[in-house]
DSSP file (Angstrom, degrees, kcal/mol; ACC not computed):
  #  RESIDUE AA STRUCTURE BP1 BP2  ACC     N-H-->O    O-->H-N    N-H-->O    O-->H-N    TCO  KAPPA ALPHA  PHI   PSI    X-CA   Y-CA   Z-CA
    1    1 A X              0   0    0      0, 0.0     2,-0.5     0, 0.0     0, 0.0   0.000 360.0 360.0 360.0 135.5   14.8    8.3   13.7
    2    2 A X        -     0   0    0    150,-0.0     2,-0.3     0, 0.0     0, 0.0  -0.764 360.0-157.0 -92.9 122.7   11.7    6.5   12.7
    3    3 A X        -     0   0    0     -2,-0.5     2,-0.1     1,-0.1     0, 0.0  -0.663  18.7-117.6 -96.6 155.7   12.4    3.6   10.3
    4    4 A X     >  -     0   0    0     -2,-0.3     4,-2.3     1,-0.1     3,-0.2  -0.348  33.7 -96.7 -86.2 178.0    9.5    2.3    8.0
    5    5 A X  H  > S+     0   0    0      1,-0.2     4,-2.6     2,-0.2     5,-0.1   0.810 121.2  56.5 -67.7 -29.6    8.2   -1.2    8.1
    6    6 A X  H  > S+     0   0    0      2,-0.2     4,-2.5     1,-0.2    -1,-0.2   0.897 110.7  46.0 -62.0 -45.4   10.4   -2.6    5.3
    7    7 A X  H  > S+     0   0    0     -3,-0.2     4,-2.9     2,-0.2     5,-0.2   0.903 110.9  50.3 -73.4 -40.5   13.5   -1.4    7.1
    8    8 A X  H  X S+     0   0    0     -4,-2.3     4,-3.0     2,-0.2     5,-0.2   0.989 112.8  49.1 -59.7 -54.3   12.5   -2.8   10.6
    9    9 A X  H  X S+     0   0    0     -4,-2.6     4,-2.5     1,-0.2    -2,-0.2   0.882 111.0  49.5 -51.9 -44.4   11.7   -6.2    8.8
   10   10 A X  H  X S+     0   0    0     -4,-2.5     4,-2.8     2,-0.2     5,-0.3   0.944 111.8  47.4 -56.1 -51.4   15.1   -6.2    7.1
   11   11 A X  H  X S+     0   0    0     -4,-2.9     4,-2.0     1,-0.2    -2,-0.2   0.923 111.9  50.9 -62.8 -44.0   16.9   -5.5   10.3
   12   12 A X  H  X S+     0   0    0     -4,-3.0     4,-2.4     1,-0.2    -1,-0.2   0.894 112.3  47.1 -61.0 -40.7   14.9   -8.2   12.1
   13   13 A X  H  X S+     0   0    0     -4,-2.5     4,-2.4    -5,-0.2    -2,-0.2   0.907 110.6  49.7 -68.6 -37.8   15.8  -10.8    9.4
   14   14 A X  H  X S+     0   0    0     -4,-2.8     4,-1.6     2,-0.2     6,-0.2   0.844 111.8  51.0 -69.4 -30.1   19.4   -9.9    9.3
   15   15 A X  H  X>S+     0   0    0     -4,-2.0     5,-1.9    -5,-0.3     4,-0.8   0.917 111.2  47.8 -66.1 -46.1   19.5  -10.2   13.2
   16   16 A X  H ><5S+     0   0    0     -4,-2.4     3,-0.6     1,-0.2    -2,-0.2   0.916 111.1  49.5 -58.3 -43.7   17.9  -13.6   13.0
   17   17 A X  H 3<5S+     0   0    0     -4,-2.4    -1,-0.2     1,-0.3    -2,-0.2   0.872 114.1  46.3 -65.6 -36.6   20.2  -14.8   10.3
   18   18 A X  H 3<5S-     0   0    0     -4,-1.6    -1,-0.3    -5,-0.2    -2,-0.2   0.597 110.5-122.2 -77.2 -14.8   23.2  -13.6   12.3
   19   19 A X  T <<5S+     0   0    0     -4,-0.8     2,-0.6    -3,-0.6    -3,-0.2   0.679  79.2 116.6  78.3  14.4   21.9  -15.1   15.5
   20   20 A X      < +     0   0    0     -5,-1.9     2,-1.0    -6,-0.2    -1,-0.1  -0.764  38.4 178.1-114.9  81.7   22.0  -11.8   17.2
   21   21 A X    >   -     0   0    0     -2,-0.6     3,-1.0     1,-0.2     8,-0.1  -0.741   5.4-173.6 -83.4 103.4   18.3  -10.9   18.1
   22   22 A X  T 3   +     0   0    0     -2,-1.0    -1,-0.2     1,-0.2     3,-0.1   0.548  70.0  75.7 -79.1  -6.1   18.8   -7.6   19.9
   23   23 A X  T 3  S+     0   0    0      1,-0.2     2,-0.4   -11,-0.1    -1,-0.2   0.746 102.4  34.5 -84.2 -20.7   15.1   -7.3   20.9
   24   24 A X  S <  S-     0   0    0     -3,-1.0    -1,-0.2     2,-0.0    -3,-0.1  -0.995  86.4-109.1-136.1 144.9   15.5   -9.9   23.7
   25   25 A X     >  -     0   0    0     -2,-0.4     4,-1.4     1,-0.1     3,-0.3  -0.234  35.1-112.4 -60.5 152.7   18.2  -10.9   26.1
   26   26 A X  H >> S+     0   0    0      1,-0.2     4,-0.9     2,-0.2     3,-0.5   0.913 113.2  53.8 -52.6 -48.9   20.0  -14.3   25.5
   27   27 A X  H 3> S+     0   0    0      1,-0.2     4,-0.7     2,-0.2    -1,-0.2   0.832 111.3  42.9 -59.8 -34.3   18.6  -15.9   28.6
   28   28 A X  H 3> S+     0   0    0     -3,-0.3     4,-2.8     1,-0.2     5,-0.2   0.676  98.8  75.6 -85.1 -16.7   15.0  -15.1   27.9
   29   29 A X  H <X S+     0   0    0     -4,-1.4     4,-1.8    -3,-0.5     5,-0.2   0.942 100.2  37.7 -65.4 -47.1   15.1  -16.0   24.2
   30   30 A X  H  X S+     0   0    0     -4,-0.9     4,-2.5     2,-0.2    -1,-0.2   0.884 116.1  53.0 -73.3 -37.2   15.1  -19.8   24.5
   31   31 A X  H  X S+     0   0    0     -4,-0.7     4,-2.3     1,-0.2    -2,-0.2   0.928 112.2  45.2 -66.4 -38.6   12.7  -19.8   27.5
   32   32 A X  H  X S+     0   0    0     -4,-2.8     4,-2.3     2,-0.2    -2,-0.2   0.912 113.4  48.8 -68.9 -37.0   10.2  -17.7   25.6
   33   33 A X  H  X S+     0   0    0     -4,-1.8     4,-2.3    -5,-0.2    -1,-0.2   0.941 114.9  47.2 -67.5 -49.6   10.5  -19.8   22.4
   34   34 A X  H  X S+     0   0    0     -4,-2.5     4,-2.2     1,-0.2    -2,-0.2   0.883 111.9  49.2 -62.6 -41.7   10.1  -23.0   24.6
   35   35 A X  H  X S+     0   0    0     -4,-2.3     4,-2.4     2,-0.2    -1,-0.2   0.876 112.1  47.5 -59.6 -47.2    7.1  -21.5   26.4
   36   36 A X  H  X S+     0   0    0     -4,-2.3     4,-1.7     2,-0.2    -2,-0.2   0.842 111.3  51.6 -68.5 -33.6    5.5  -20.6   23.0
   37   37 A X  H  X S+     0   0    0     -4,-2.3     4,-2.7     2,-0.2    -2,-0.2   0.925 111.4  48.7 -69.1 -43.7    6.2  -24.1   21.6
   38   38 A X  H  X S+     0   0    0     -4,-2.2     4,-2.9     2,-0.2     5,-0.2   0.909 109.8  50.4 -62.9 -43.9    4.6  -25.7   24.8
   39   39 A X  H  X S+     0   0    0     -4,-2.4     4,-2.0     2,-0.2    -1,-0.2   0.911 113.0  46.7 -61.8 -39.9    1.5  -23.5   24.5
   40   40 A X  H  X S+     0   0    0     -4,-1.7     4,-2.2     2,-0.2     5,-0.2   0.933 111.2  51.1 -65.2 -51.2    1.2  -24.5   20.8
   41   41 A X  H  X S+     0   0    0     -4,-2.7     4,-2.8     1,-0.2    -2,-0.2   0.931 112.0  47.9 -60.7 -45.6    1.7  -28.2   21.6
   42   42 A X  H  X S+     0   0    0     -4,-2.9     4,-2.3     1,-0.2    -1,-0.2   0.878 110.1  52.0 -68.5 -36.4   -1.1  -28.0   24.3
   43   43 A X  H  <>S+     0   0    0     -4,-2.0     5,-2.1    -5,-0.2     6,-0.4   0.855 113.2  44.0 -65.9 -39.3   -3.5  -26.2   22.0
   44   44 A X  H ><5S+     0   0    0     -4,-2.2     3,-1.0     2,-0.2     5,-0.3   0.893 113.9  50.2 -68.8 -41.9   -3.1  -28.8   19.4
   45   45 A X  H 3<5S+     0   0    0     -4,-2.8    -2,-0.2     1,-0.3    -3,-0.2   0.891 106.8  54.1 -62.7 -39.9   -3.3  -31.6   21.8
   46   46 A X  T 3<5S-     0   0    0     -4,-2.3    -1,-0.3    -5,-0.2    -2,-0.2   0.573 114.1-119.3 -77.2  -4.6   -6.5  -30.2   23.4
   47   47 A X  T < 5 +     0   0    0     -3,-1.0    -3,-0.2    -4,-0.3    -2,-0.1   0.770  65.9 141.9  77.7  28.2   -8.1  -30.1   19.8
   48   48 A X      < -     0   0    0     -5,-2.1     2,-0.2     1,-0.3    -4,-0.1   0.497  63.0-114.7 -78.8   1.3   -8.7  -26.4   19.7
   49   49 A X        -     0   0    0     -6,-0.4    -1,-0.3    -5,-0.3    -2,-0.1  -0.478  46.1 -38.5 100.5-171.7   -7.8  -26.5   16.0
   50   50 A X  S    S-     0   0    0      1,-0.2     2,-0.1    -2,-0.2     0, 0.0  -0.327  74.1 -77.5 -88.5 171.3   -4.9  -25.0   14.1
   51   51 A X        -     0   0    0     -2,-0.1     2,-0.4     1,-0.0    -1,-0.2  -0.409  44.9-153.4 -70.2 141.4   -3.4  -21.6   14.7
   52   52 A X        -     0   0    0     -2,-0.1     2,-0.1    -3,-0.1    13,-0.1  -0.914  26.8-103.3-117.9 142.3   -5.5  -18.7   13.2
   53   53 A X        -     0   0    0     -2,-0.4     2,-0.2     1,-0.0    -1,-0.0  -0.386  41.2-173.7 -74.2 150.3   -3.8  -15.5   12.2
   54   54 A X        -     0   0    0     -2,-0.1     2,-0.4    10,-0.0    10,-0.1  -0.514  21.8-106.8-120.0-175.6   -4.1  -12.6   14.4
   55   55 A X  E     -A   63   0A   0      8,-1.3     8,-3.4    -2,-0.2     2,-0.4  -0.932  18.9-149.9-119.9 152.5   -3.0   -9.1   14.2
   56   56 A X  E     -A   62   0A   0     -2,-0.4     6,-0.2     6,-0.2     8,-0.0  -0.974  14.4-140.4-117.1 131.4   -0.1   -7.1   16.0
   57   57 A X    >   -     0   0    0      4,-2.0     3,-1.1    -2,-0.4     6,-0.0  -0.064  40.8 -84.0 -77.0-172.0   -0.3   -3.5   16.8
   58   58 A X  T 3  S+     0   0    0      1,-0.3    -1,-0.1     2,-0.1    -2,-0.0   0.702 127.1  54.3 -72.6 -23.9    2.5   -1.1   16.5
   59   59 A X  T 3  S-     0   0    0      2,-0.1    -1,-0.3     0, 0.0    -3,-0.0   0.482 119.5-104.5 -88.1  -2.6    4.1   -2.0   19.9
   60   60 A X  S <  S+     0   0    0     -3,-1.1     2,-0.3     1,-0.3    -2,-0.1   0.553  74.6 140.8  93.7   9.0    4.2   -5.7   19.0
   61   61 A X        -     0   0    0      1,-0.1    -4,-2.0     0, 0.0    -1,-0.3  -0.680  54.6-115.3 -88.5 141.3    1.2   -6.7   21.2
   62   62 A X  E     -A   56   0A   0     -2,-0.3     2,-0.5    -6,-0.2    -6,-0.2  -0.493  22.1-150.4 -75.9 139.4   -1.2   -9.3   19.8
   63   63 A X  E     -A   55   0A   0     -8,-3.4    -8,-1.3    -2,-0.2    -1,-0.0  -0.928  23.5-115.4-110.1 134.4   -4.8   -8.1   19.1
   64   64 A X     >  -     0   0    0     -2,-0.5     4,-1.9   -10,-0.1     5,-0.1  -0.275  25.6-114.4 -68.4 156.1   -7.5  -10.8   19.5
   65   65 A X  H  > S+     0   0    0      1,-0.2     4,-2.2     2,-0.2    -1,-0.1   0.775 112.2  56.1 -67.2 -27.2   -9.3  -11.7   16.4
   66   66 A X  H  > S+     0   0    0      2,-0.2     4,-1.9     1,-0.2    -1,-0.2   0.897 111.1  41.7 -75.0 -37.3  -12.6  -10.3   17.6
   67   67 A X  H  > S+     0   0    0      2,-0.2     4,-2.2     1,-0.2    -2,-0.2   0.800 113.1  55.3 -76.4 -23.4  -11.3   -7.0   18.3
   68   68 A X  H  X S+     0   0    0     -4,-1.9     4,-2.5     2,-0.2    -2,-0.2   0.907 107.0  49.3 -65.2 -45.2   -9.3   -7.1   15.1
   69   69 A X  H  X S+     0   0    0     -4,-2.2     4,-1.9     1,-0.2    -2,-0.2   0.952 114.6  46.2 -57.3 -50.2  -12.6   -7.8   13.2
   70   70 A X  H  X S+     0   0    0     -4,-1.9     4,-1.6     1,-0.2    -2,-0.2   0.843 114.3  46.7 -67.6 -34.3  -14.3   -4.9   14.9
   71   71 A X  H  X S+     0   0    0     -4,-2.2     4,-2.5     2,-0.2    -1,-0.2   0.862 108.9  54.4 -72.0 -34.6  -11.3   -2.5   14.4
   72   72 A X  H  X S+     0   0    0     -4,-2.5     4,-2.2     2,-0.2    -2,-0.2   0.869 106.8  51.5 -68.4 -34.5  -11.0   -3.5   10.8
   73   73 A X  H  X S+     0   0    0     -4,-1.9     4,-1.0     2,-0.2    -1,-0.2   0.915 114.3  45.0 -66.6 -38.8  -14.7   -2.6   10.2
   74   74 A X  H  X S+     0   0    0     -4,-1.6     4,-1.2     1,-0.2     3,-0.2   0.888 112.7  49.6 -65.7 -40.9  -14.0    0.8   11.8
   75   75 A X  H  X S+     0   0    0     -4,-2.5     4,-3.7     1,-0.2     5,-0.3   0.846 105.3  57.0 -69.1 -38.6  -10.9    1.4   10.0
   76   76 A X  H  X S+     0   0    0     -4,-2.2     4,-0.9     1,-0.2    -1,-0.2   0.781 107.1  50.9 -61.9 -27.2  -12.5    0.5    6.6
   77   77 A X  H  < S+     0   0    0     -4,-1.0    -1,-0.2    -3,-0.2    -2,-0.2   0.853 118.5  37.1 -77.2 -32.7  -15.0    3.2    7.2
   78   78 A X  H  < S+     0   0    0     -4,-1.2     3,-0.4     1,-0.1    -2,-0.2   0.907 115.6  50.6 -84.7 -42.8  -12.3    5.7    8.0
   79   79 A X  H  < S+     0   0    0     -4,-3.7     2,-0.8     1,-0.2     3,-0.2   0.853 108.5  49.5 -63.3 -40.0   -9.6    4.7    5.5
   80   80 A X    ><  +     0   0    0     -4,-0.9     3,-0.7    -5,-0.3     4,-0.3  -0.599  55.0 147.4-110.7  72.5  -11.7    4.6    2.4
   81   81 A X  G >>  +     0   0    0     -2,-0.8     3,-1.0    -3,-0.4     4,-0.8   0.692  58.0  82.4 -77.6 -16.5  -13.6    7.8    2.2
   82   82 A X  G 34 S+     0   0    0      1,-0.2    -1,-0.2    -3,-0.2     3,-0.2   0.723  82.5  60.3 -59.4 -25.8  -13.5    7.9   -1.6
   83   83 A X  G <4 S+     0   0    0     -3,-0.7    -1,-0.2     1,-0.2    -2,-0.1   0.816 114.9  32.2 -76.0 -29.3  -16.4    5.6   -2.0
   84   84 A X  T <4 S+     0   0    0     -3,-1.0     2,-0.2    -4,-0.3    -1,-0.2   0.393  98.6  94.8-107.6   2.2  -18.9    7.9   -0.2
   85   85 A X  S  < S-     0   0    0     -4,-0.8     2,-0.1    -3,-0.2     0, 0.0  -0.649  75.9-108.6-100.7 157.6  -17.6   11.4   -1.0
   86   86 A X        -     0   0    0     -2,-0.2     2,-0.4     1,-0.1    -1,-0.1  -0.432  35.0-108.7 -75.8 148.4  -18.8   13.6   -3.8
   87   87 A X        -     0   0    0     -2,-0.1     2,-0.1     4,-0.1    -1,-0.1  -0.651  30.9-149.6 -77.6 134.9  -16.6   14.2   -6.8
   88   88 A X     >  -     0   0    0     -2,-0.4     4,-2.4     1,-0.1     3,-0.3  -0.452  32.2-102.0 -94.7 169.7  -15.1   17.7   -7.1
   89   89 A X  H  > S+     0   0    0      1,-0.2     4,-2.4     2,-0.2     5,-0.2   0.904 124.5  58.4 -58.3 -40.5  -14.2   19.5  -10.4
   90   90 A X  H  > S+     0   0    0      1,-0.2     4,-1.6     2,-0.2    -1,-0.2   0.842 105.6  49.8 -68.4 -32.1  -10.5   18.5   -9.7
   91   91 A X  H  > S+     0   0    0     -3,-0.3     4,-2.4     2,-0.2    -1,-0.2   0.944 111.9  46.5 -64.2 -46.3  -11.6   14.8   -9.7
   92   92 A X  H  X S+     0   0    0     -4,-2.4     4,-2.9     1,-0.2    -2,-0.2   0.884 112.9  50.5 -64.1 -38.4  -13.5   15.1  -13.0
   93   93 A X  H  X S+     0   0    0     -4,-2.4     4,-1.9     2,-0.2    -1,-0.2   0.827 109.4  49.9 -71.9 -30.1  -10.6   17.0  -14.5
   94   94 A X  H  X S+     0   0    0     -4,-1.6     4,-1.9    -5,-0.2    -2,-0.2   0.881 109.8  51.8 -70.1 -39.2   -8.1   14.4  -13.5
   95   95 A X  H  X S+     0   0    0     -4,-2.4     4,-2.0     2,-0.2    -2,-0.2   0.929 110.7  47.8 -55.7 -49.8  -10.4   11.8  -15.0
   96   96 A X  H  X S+     0   0    0     -4,-2.9     4,-2.3     1,-0.2    -2,-0.2   0.866 108.2  56.0 -64.5 -32.9  -10.5   13.7  -18.3
   97   97 A X  H  X S+     0   0    0     -4,-1.9     4,-2.0     1,-0.2    -1,-0.2   0.927 108.5  45.4 -63.6 -43.3   -6.8   14.0  -18.3
   98   98 A X  H  X S+     0   0    0     -4,-1.9     4,-2.1     2,-0.2    -1,-0.2   0.849 111.9  53.5 -59.1 -36.9   -6.4   10.3  -18.0
   99   99 A X  H  X S+     0   0    0     -4,-2.0     4,-2.3     1,-0.2    -2,-0.2   0.860 109.9  47.9 -65.6 -37.7   -9.0    9.8  -20.7
  100  100 A X  H  X S+     0   0    0     -4,-2.3     4,-2.2     2,-0.2    -2,-0.2   0.849 109.8  51.9 -63.6 -41.7   -7.0   12.2  -22.9
  101  101 A X  H  X S+     0   0    0     -4,-2.0     4,-2.2     2,-0.2    -2,-0.2   0.935 113.1  43.7 -53.6 -57.8   -3.8   10.4  -22.2
  102  102 A X  H  X S+     0   0    0     -4,-2.1     4,-2.2     1,-0.2     5,-0.3   0.923 116.2  47.3 -66.2 -47.2   -5.2    6.9  -23.2
  103  103 A X  H  X S+     0   0    0     -4,-2.3     4,-2.8     1,-0.2    -1,-0.2   0.930 113.5  47.4 -60.3 -41.4   -7.0    8.2  -26.3
  104  104 A X  H  X S+     0   0    0     -4,-2.2     4,-2.8     1,-0.2    -1,-0.2   0.844 111.7  50.9 -69.9 -34.5   -4.0   10.1  -27.5
  105  105 A X  H  X S+     0   0    0     -4,-2.2     4,-1.8     2,-0.2    -1,-0.2   0.863 112.1  47.0 -70.0 -30.9   -1.7    7.0  -26.8
  106  106 A X  H  X S+     0   0    0     -4,-2.2     4,-2.4     2,-0.2    -2,-0.2   0.924 112.0  50.5 -77.0 -42.3   -4.0    4.7  -28.8
  107  107 A X  H  X S+     0   0    0     -4,-2.8     4,-3.5    -5,-0.3     5,-0.2   0.925 108.8  52.0 -62.3 -40.4   -4.1    7.3  -31.6
  108  108 A X  H  X S+     0   0    0     -4,-2.8     4,-2.4     1,-0.2    -1,-0.2   0.917 108.4  51.8 -59.4 -40.7   -0.2    7.5  -31.6
  109  109 A X  H  X S+     0   0    0     -4,-1.8     4,-0.7     2,-0.2    -1,-0.2   0.893 112.4  45.1 -64.1 -35.6   -0.1    3.7  -32.0
  110  110 A X  H >X S+     0   0    0     -4,-2.4     3,-1.2     1,-0.2     4,-0.6   0.966 114.6  48.5 -70.0 -48.2   -2.5    4.0  -34.9
  111  111 A X  H >< S+     0   0    0     -4,-3.5     3,-0.8     1,-0.3    -2,-0.2   0.838 102.1  63.1 -57.0 -34.6   -0.6    6.9  -36.5
  112  112 A X  H 3< S+     0   0    0     -4,-2.4    -1,-0.3     1,-0.2    -2,-0.2   0.768 107.1  42.6 -63.4 -25.0    2.6    5.2  -36.1
  113  113 A X  H << S+     0   0    0     -3,-1.2     2,-0.7    -4,-0.7    -1,-0.2   0.499  90.0  94.6 -97.6  -5.7    1.6    2.3  -38.5
  114  114 A X  S X< S-     0   0    0     -3,-0.8     3,-0.7    -4,-0.6     2,-0.0  -0.779  71.3-140.1 -96.3 121.1   -0.1    4.4  -41.1
  115  115 A X  T 3  S+     0   0    0     -2,-0.7    -2,-0.1     1,-0.2    -3,-0.0  -0.325  77.1  17.7 -72.2 156.6    2.4    5.2  -44.0
  116  116 A X  T 3  S+     0   0    0      1,-0.2     2,-0.3    -2,-0.0    -1,-0.2   0.718  81.1 158.3  56.5  29.0    2.5    8.6  -45.7
  117  117 A X    <   -     0   0    0     -3,-0.7    -1,-0.2    -6,-0.2     5,-0.1  -0.630  47.8-101.3 -78.2 137.5    0.7   10.4  -43.0
  118  118 A X    >>  -     0   0    0     -2,-0.3     3,-1.2     1,-0.1     4,-1.0  -0.280  23.4-122.5 -62.7 149.2    1.1   14.1  -42.9
  119  119 A X  H 3> S+     0   0    0      1,-0.3     4,-2.8     2,-0.2     3,-0.3   0.840 108.0  64.2 -53.0 -41.3    3.5   15.5  -40.3
  120  120 A X  H 3> S+     0   0    0      1,-0.2     4,-2.0     2,-0.2    -1,-0.3   0.776  98.4  54.1 -64.1 -23.6    0.8   17.7  -38.8
  121  121 A X  H <> S+     0   0    0     -3,-1.2     4,-2.0     2,-0.2    -1,-0.2   0.889 110.1  46.9 -72.3 -41.8   -1.2   14.6  -37.7
  122  122 A X  H  X S+     0   0    0     -4,-1.0     4,-2.2    -3,-0.3    -2,-0.2   0.909 114.2  46.5 -65.0 -43.9    1.7   13.2  -35.8
  123  123 A X  H  X S+     0   0    0     -4,-2.8     4,-2.6     1,-0.2    -2,-0.2   0.918 110.9  52.6 -66.0 -36.7    2.5   16.5  -34.2
  124  124 A X  H  X S+     0   0    0     -4,-2.0     4,-2.3    -5,-0.2    -2,-0.2   0.936 111.4  46.3 -70.4 -40.6   -1.2   17.1  -33.2
  125  125 A X  H  X S+     0   0    0     -4,-2.0     4,-1.9     2,-0.2    -1,-0.2   0.865 113.6  48.7 -65.3 -35.1   -1.4   13.6  -31.6
  126  126 A X  H  X S+     0   0    0     -4,-2.2     4,-1.9     2,-0.2    -2,-0.2   0.892 111.9  49.7 -67.9 -38.6    1.9   14.2  -29.7
  127  127 A X  H  X S+     0   0    0     -4,-2.6     4,-2.4     2,-0.2    -2,-0.2   0.867 107.9  51.6 -67.9 -40.3    0.8   17.5  -28.5
  128  128 A X  H  X S+     0   0    0     -4,-2.3     4,-2.2     2,-0.2    -1,-0.2   0.908 111.7  49.6 -66.0 -41.4   -2.6   16.2  -27.2
  129  129 A X  H  X S+     0   0    0     -4,-1.9     4,-2.1     1,-0.2    -2,-0.2   0.896 110.6  48.7 -61.8 -38.9   -0.6   13.6  -25.3
  130  130 A X  H  X S+     0   0    0     -4,-1.9     4,-2.7     2,-0.2     5,-0.2   0.893 110.5  51.7 -70.5 -38.2    1.8   16.2  -23.8
  131  131 A X  H  X S+     0   0    0     -4,-2.4     4,-1.9     1,-0.2    -2,-0.2   0.895 108.5  51.3 -65.2 -38.3   -1.3   18.3  -22.8
  132  132 A X  H  X S+     0   0    0     -4,-2.2     4,-1.0     2,-0.2    -2,-0.2   0.899 112.9  45.7 -66.0 -41.8   -2.9   15.3  -21.0
  133  133 A X  H >X S+     0   0    0     -4,-2.1     4,-0.8     1,-0.2     3,-0.6   0.938 114.6  46.0 -69.3 -45.2    0.3   14.6  -19.0
  134  134 A X  H >X S+     0   0    0     -4,-2.7     4,-0.9     1,-0.2     3,-0.5   0.836 104.9  61.0 -73.4 -25.1    0.9   18.2  -18.1
  135  135 A X  H 3X S+     0   0    0     -4,-1.9     4,-2.0    -5,-0.2    -1,-0.2   0.805  94.1  66.7 -64.9 -27.4   -2.7   18.8  -17.1
  136  136 A X  H << S+     0   0    0     -4,-1.0     4,-0.3    -3,-0.6    -1,-0.2   0.886  99.2  50.3 -59.4 -34.6   -2.1   16.1  -14.5
  137  137 A X  H << S+     0   0    0     -4,-0.8     3,-0.5    -3,-0.5    -1,-0.2   0.857 109.6  50.4 -66.1 -33.3    0.2   18.4  -12.8
  138  138 A X  H  < S+     0   0    0     -4,-0.9    -2,-0.2     1,-0.2    -1,-0.2   0.834 118.2  36.2 -77.1 -34.0   -2.2   21.1  -12.8
  139  139 A X  S  < S+     0   0    0     -4,-2.0    -1,-0.2   -46,-0.1    -2,-0.2   0.176  85.6 133.9-109.5  14.5   -5.1   19.1  -11.3
  140  140 A X        -     0   0    0     -3,-0.5     2,-0.1    -4,-0.3    -3,-0.1  -0.307  55.3-113.7 -66.2 155.3   -3.0   17.0   -8.9
  141  141 A X        -     0   0    0      1,-0.1     2,-0.5     2,-0.0    -1,-0.1  -0.344  33.5 -85.0 -85.2 168.7   -4.4   16.6   -5.4
  142  142 A X    >   -     0   0    0      1,-0.2     3,-1.2    -2,-0.1     4,-0.1  -0.583  31.3-147.9 -72.7 125.2   -3.0   17.9   -2.1
  143  143 A X  G >  S+     0   0    0     -2,-0.5     3,-1.1     1,-0.3    -1,-0.2   0.783  93.8  63.2 -67.7 -21.7   -0.5   15.3   -0.8
  144  144 A X  G 3  S+     0   0    0      1,-0.2    -1,-0.3     3,-0.0    -2,-0.0   0.706  99.3  54.8 -77.0 -14.6   -1.4   16.2    2.8
  145  145 A X  G <  S+     0   0    0     -3,-1.2     2,-0.6     2,-0.0    -1,-0.2   0.220  74.3 125.5 -91.6   5.6   -4.9   15.0    2.4
  146  146 A X    X   -     0   0    0     -3,-1.1     3,-1.4     1,-0.2    -3,-0.0  -0.572  45.0-163.0 -68.7 111.1   -4.0   11.6    1.1
  147  147 A X  T 3  S+     0   0    0     -2,-0.6    -1,-0.2     1,-0.2    -3,-0.0   0.565  85.0  61.0 -78.9   0.6   -5.8    9.0    3.3
  148  148 A X  T 3  S+     0   0    0      2,-0.1     8,-2.8     7,-0.1     2,-0.4   0.291  95.1  72.8-106.6  11.2   -3.5    6.0    2.1
  149  149 A X  B <  S-B  155   0B   0     -3,-1.4     6,-0.2     6,-0.2     2,-0.0  -0.990  72.4-145.3-125.4 137.2   -0.2    7.7    3.5
  150  150 A X    >   -     0   0    0      4,-2.4     3,-2.1    -2,-0.4    -4,-0.1  -0.194  41.6 -82.2 -90.1-176.9    0.6    7.9    7.1
  151  151 A X  T 3  S+     0   0    0      1,-0.3    -1,-0.1     2,-0.1    -2,-0.0   0.701 128.6  53.5 -66.5 -15.5    2.4   10.8    8.8
  152  152 A X  T 3  S-     0   0    0      2,-0.1    -1,-0.3     0, 0.0     3,-0.1   0.418 119.5-106.2 -91.9  -3.9    5.9    9.5    7.8
  153  153 A X  S <  S+     0   0    0     -3,-2.1     2,-0.3     1,-0.3    -2,-0.1   0.608  75.2 141.4  85.5  13.0    4.9    9.3    4.1
  154  154 A X        -     0   0    0      1,-0.0    -4,-2.4     2,-0.0    -1,-0.3  -0.665  56.8-116.4 -87.5 143.3    4.7    5.5    4.2
  155  155 A X  B      B  149   0B   0     -2,-0.3    -6,-0.2    -6,-0.2    -7,-0.1  -0.639 360.0 360.0 -80.0 135.3    1.8    3.9    2.2
  156  156 A X              0   0    0     -8,-2.8    -7,-0.1    -2,-0.3    -1,-0.1   0.367 360.0 360.0-106.8 360.0   -0.8    2.1    4.4
């Protein structure tokens, strides 16, 4: 079973709190921590500067900052196709639905504070709001083509 990132992080946090880090054997845990501490102390002593954040891939391997910068440029071109693609009729209808919802919500706020307004005005504003909300279901996109969701349904 594949767990999502939040579950993995929660499991790792609870393992660290309990002192049972199941990812490494007890004998190598302290040696690895000591070696990492020594490398950091040597880097600070040599004047190479402070630690700079890096990236870690799915396997836990550290990616260098140069390759991370180049891969992030490549990923930004792949992940965000909405900036360069043409708008379809479905996109325009979705936009019109949201405009209808916002306008009718504002109209409902105005109608709510006007005394002695006929009932047909209130019903009309409510019906327009309902049509806007229901039209979102009609013009919704295909969830399989969402570039911001991975194959497990987790937002990226």
